[in-house]
N, C-alpha and C positions, 0 to 999 in steps of 0.2 A: 773085314766083316763088321757091320754095324752092331754096336752093343745095344741090347734090349733093356739095359738097366734104366730105371726111372729115377730121376733126381728127386729126392725128398728133402724138404726143409724141416728142421727140428721145430716142434711146437713148444712155445713158451708156456711153462706151467706157472700159475699164480700160487705162490707159496704163502704160507701163513705169515711170514715176516713181511711180505709185501703188503698184505691187508692191514697188518698192524701199523705199518708205516703210514698208510693212507688215513687211518682213523686216529692217528696221534693228534692230540689237541695242540693248537698253536694260536697265536693272536688273530690270524686271518680266519681260522675256522670259527673262533668265538664271535668275531664281528659279523661274519656271514650268518651264523645261527641267530644272533640278536636281530639282525635285519629281517631275516626270514620270519621270525616270530612276530615282529612288529607288523609285517605285511599281512600275516594271517589274522592277527587281532583286528587290524584296520578293516579288513574285508568283512569279518564277522560283525563288527560294530556298524559298518555301513549298511548291511542288509537287515540288521535288527533294530536300528535307530529310525525314529520317525523323521521323514524328510518333508519340510514345509517351506512355504514362501513367506518371507518377512515383509514388513511394511515400515518404512521410516516415518515417524510422526513429524508432521509439519504444522506450522502455525499459519492461520489465514482465515478468510471468510468461508462460509459454506459453499458459495457459488461465485463465480466471477461476475462482476457487475458489467452491465451492457454499456457499450460506448455508442455515441451518436455524433453526427455533425450537424450543428444547429445554425440556423440563419439568424444573424444578429440584427435587430431592428431598434432604432432609437430616433429621437427628434433631431433632424439634420436640416441645415440650410445651405444653399449654394449662394455665396456672396459674389456679386458682380462689381466690376470697376465703375466708378462714377465718371472717370475721365480716362483718356488714353495716355500712353507713355511707355517707358521701359521699367520693368519690375525689379525690385530688390526686396527679398523676403527677410523679415526680422524676427519671426516667431518660429519656435521649434515645432515641427510636425509631430502630432500626437501629444503635445503638451497643453496644459491649461493656460488660458489667457483671461485677463480681466477686461472689463469694458474700457479701461484707460490704457491698455497695452497696445503698442504699435505692432501691427501684423505685417504690413508691407509699405514700400515707398514707390512713388511714381516720379520719374524724371525725364528730362529731354534726352539724356544719355544714360547708358547703363552704368551703375555704380558711381554716380556722380557725387553722392552724399559723402562727406567727410566729417570727421569730428572737428568741431570748432571751439572746443573748450577742453583744456587739459584735465586728465583724470586725477582725482585725489588718491591718496594712499589707501583710503577705505574702499574706493571703487576698484582699484587695482587688486586689493586683497580679495574682493568678491569675485572678480574675474578669474584670478588664480584658483580660487576654490571651485569654480565651475569647471575649469580645465582639468583640475586634479580629479574631480568626481567623474568626468567623462573618461579620462585615461584609465581610471580604476575599473570602470564597468565596460570598457570597449571590448568587443569580440570581433575577431577577423571575419567570421562568417556573416556579420551584419555590418558590412562596410558602409551601407547606405546611411547608417546613423551618423556618419561623419558629416554629411551634408546637412542633416538636421541640426547638428551641433553648430555648424558654421552659421546658419541662420540665427540660432539662438544667441550665439556669442556676438554676432554683428549687431543684433537688436539691443543687447545689453550695453555694448560699448557706445552705441548711438545714444541711448537714453541717459547713460551716466554722463557722457560728454556734454549733453544739452540740458541736463537737469537744472542748472543754475541760470539759464538764460530766461529773461523775462517773458519773451514771446512764447517759449515752450511752457513755462509755468502757468501763464494765462490760459493757454489751450488746455492744459491738464485740469485746471480748476473749472473750466467750462465744460460740464458733462454733456452739453448738447452739441459740441463741436466734434464731428467725426474725424477731422484731419487737421493737420497743421503744416504750413509750408516753412521749411527750414533749408537754407543753403541751396536753393534751386530745386529742391525735391519735396514733393507732397507726401507727408507721412500719414498713413491711414490707420486708425485705431479699430479695434474689434467693436462690433456693434453691440455685443453683450458678452457676458461671461460664457465660456465654453471651451471646447477642445478643438484645436486647429488641425485640419487635414488639407493636403495639397493634391487631392485627387477626387474623382467622382466615378460612380459606377451604375447610375441609373436607378438605384434603390432608395434614393432620397425621399421619395413620396410613398414608398411601400410601408404599410403599417400592419398591425395584427389583424385589422378588419378587412384588408384588401389583398393580402398575399395569396398567391396561387401555388399549385403544384410545381409549375415551371420556375417559380421563385427560388426553389430549393435545388434546382439543377445546376451543379457547379460547372458543368461542361459549357454552359451558355454564359458563364460569368465573364465580364470584361471590365477592367478598371482603366480609366483614362487619367493621366497625370495632368495637373493644372499648372505645373511649373513652366512658365514661359520665359524664354531667353530673348525672343524678338519683342517688338513693341506690340502693345495690345490696344484695343479700342474700347471706348466706353460701352458698358454692357457685357463685356466678355467676363466669363467666370474666372475668379482669382483664387478663391479658397473655399473650403467647406467648414462650417462651424457646427459642432455637435453641442446641443444645448441640454442642460439638466443632467441628473444622475440616474434617472430611471431608464431601463433598457430591457429588451425581451430577447429570448432565444426560442426559435420555433424548431421543433424536431419532428421528423416523420415517425409514425408509430404503426406497427402491424396490429391486427385485432387482438392477438395474444398479448402483446406488450401493453396495449391500451387497457385490456382487462386487468392485467397485473398492477397497473398504476391507477385504477379507477378510484380508489379510496384515498389517494394522496391529495392533500391541499397545499402542502409545501414539501420541498424535496432538497436533498443535499447533492451538490454538484461538485465534481472534481474536474478542473480544466486541464486538459492534456498538455497544453503549451507550457505551463509553469507549475503544475501540480498543486495549485491553490484550490482550496475548497471553500464553497460559499453556499448558503441556503437561499432558496427562492420560492416564491409563491407559484403553485402549479395548478394548471387547469388543462382539460382536454378539449380541443376544438375539432369539430367535424365539418369538413368542407368538401363538396363535390364527391361524397362517398368515401373520402379519405379521412383518417384520424391523425391529428397532430398534437404534440404536447407544447404548451405555452408556459415557459418559465420566466417569471418577472423578477428582476433584481432592482434593488434600490441603491446600489453602490458598486464600485469596482469597474465601472465602464472604461476608465482611462487605460486599464491594462489591455483591453482588446478593441480599442477604438479604431485601430487600423485594420482590424479583421472583419470581413463580412461573413465568413463561415468559420465557426469555432468548434473545435473538437472537445467533447466533454464525456465524462463518465457519470452516470447516475448512481449514486451510492445508496442503493436500496438494500444490499445485503450487509447491514451494519454489524450483525452478530459475528464476533470474531473470537477465536480461541484455538485449540488444538484440533486439527482436522484428521479424522480417522475413518476407515471404511466400516460400514455397518456389519460386514462379515466378520470383523474382528471382535465384535461385542459378544460377551458371554455372561451368563447369570451364575452366581454362586450363592449358596445359602450360608447365612451367618447366624450365630446366636444373637438375639436381641436382649440386652440386659439394661435395666433401668440405670440411668446416668448416676444416680446417687450411690450406687454400689461401687463405683469406680474409686480407687484410691491411688496414692503415689508412694512408692518406696522412699523412705527418708534417706537411705544411704546413696542411691544412685539416681533418684528422681524418675525412675521408670514407672509408667502407668500399669495398673493391674487390678486384681481382685483378691479378696480374702476368701479362700476356699476351706470349708470345714472338713477335717479329716476325722472319721469315726474311730473310736477306741473300743476297748472291751465293754461289755454290758455293765452299766452302772457308773461308768466314767464319763466325764464331760468331753465333748469333742474339742480337738485343738484346731487352731486356725493357721493356715499356711498362705503366705503371699505368693501369688502366681502372676508373673509378668506376662502381659499379652500385648499383641499389636492391635490397636484400634483402627480398623479400616475406615470407619466413618462414625460420626456421632452427631446428634442434634440436641435440642433442649431436653429431650425425654429419654433417648435410648443410645446405647453404645452397640456397635456391630463388631462382634468378636469371632475370630476363626473357630470353627467347630472342632479343630484339632487341639485347641487350648486346654480343654478338660472334657471329661465324658458327660454325655447327657444325663441329667438327673443330679449333677453336682449341686451342692448347697453352698450358696454364697452368703457371706455375713456382711451386713451393712456397717461401715465404719462408725464407731462410737454409738452403736445402737444394738438392740437385741433382735432387730428385724432380720429375716432370712428370705432368700430367693432361690427357688429351684430352677436350674437351667434346663429349659426345654423349648421355649419359643424360638422360632427361626424366621428369617425374612431374607429375601434375595436382594443382592446388590448387583448392579451392572459394572462390568469391568473388561479388561483385556488381558491377554497373556504376554507379558514382557519377557524377551529372550536375550537381554543384554549379556547375561552371564552364561548363556549356552543351554539353559533349561527354562521351562515355562513357569513363570511366577505371576500370580494374579495381582493386578493393579486396579484399584477402584477408579471409576470415572463418573463425572457428573455431566450428563448430556444437557446442553443448552438449546440446541436446535438440530434438525436433521431433515434430509430429503430422501429420495429413493436409494441413494448409493452411499452417502457420507453423513457423518454427524459432527457437530462442533461440541467439544467438551471443555469444561472449565480448566484454566491453568492453575497450577499451584495447589491442587488438592492434596490433603494428607494421604500418604501412601498411594499416590497417583502416578501419572506419567508426565514426562517433560518432553519438550521439543528435541528431536533427533533420537529419541528412544526407538528401539526396534521391537515391534510387536508381531504376533502371528496374524497373517492376513486372513486366514480362515480358521477361526477358533474351534470349529468342529473336528479338526484333524488331530488335536492333541488334548491331553489332560494335564492338570496342574502337576508340576515337577517332572514332566517328561523331558528327557534330554533330546534336543532337537538339532538337526543338521540342515543347513540351508542349501 
């Protein structure tokens, strides 16, 4: 017969000694309690502290200067051969030549000309100097310069080796002789001083007076090399000569850009190729309903002689300093105190003022030196924090019986610096501004420096607020 008894499990009773064991302090309990307390405090601080966005102070101009691609125009001549033959070049492309320098030679066979006179030690020293200079400045990404140097070096060796020959000396002395025949090759000199190029692009007759909108279209641009390996005929183009130092850059302008540059008569230009800056005369040209800027230079042509289109930056935003958002700027009132009341503590050299402290009736007032921070000063006034002393305080002028009652105030512009985790007012001197940013002076007393962190929106905090970013 089945048993009806129900099996029961004994209930465990929590005894007082068990509770006491749980609550007994040990190192684990202490560490857990400290960590729990830290979390509670951090949560409270997070919800009670002002949260702001900071801005790191940077140096630079107010606005980025605009860049353009300009059409380079100068006086150019295509020089043609007076006779036929095989060409050997002796002048370096892009280099200056004088009217007595040999540019190329013509012979019945290529590279027929050889040195007919041994080089002196002085000549060899000059050649080694040329080679050393080229080696020092050589860049692998401009391997074409090697061929230019080959022409230059060949011309130098040729002239050095022939310099003492009577026939060559006579030709050099005769300025009307454009060429001289030596060793079966006719050596042709430059027609006048200039810069030699071995290419043409069809812009040789283009000037400031006749350029068109299509002239600035780089997609249509084509350059033809004049370096010939085969024989040439009389009248064939051999090289191009750039004459003079004056040159022009033509840049396209929108109506807005032209309006902003309308009052310019000269302008500063930074060339993007080498970061060189140069000033040029500036005028605005209107042609076929389009506006163009014409920048005229009197030097520096050799740097860009091989360029037809030159990238430039117009340096119109010359005002530079510390760049900060206008939303960071805040005004704060300061006491304005005549500068003659300022004194210096003889013990530590701190600036401050002598404040009169009243005594009982019938007794003269004593003077106490109060050190203060001078946020700004000029020839007439000092700007002192209003927390330095109460309004109505009486200041004593050093070495005088004059007195001044502190009451006048004026506002200074500044920002809240948060480098130390709380908002501290720092004075700024605004040099220039636009709709979003302003440029402030560097190195102002009690001011800001590059890489300081300031409040982006000054309306979110008050001075001495603890801030969390």
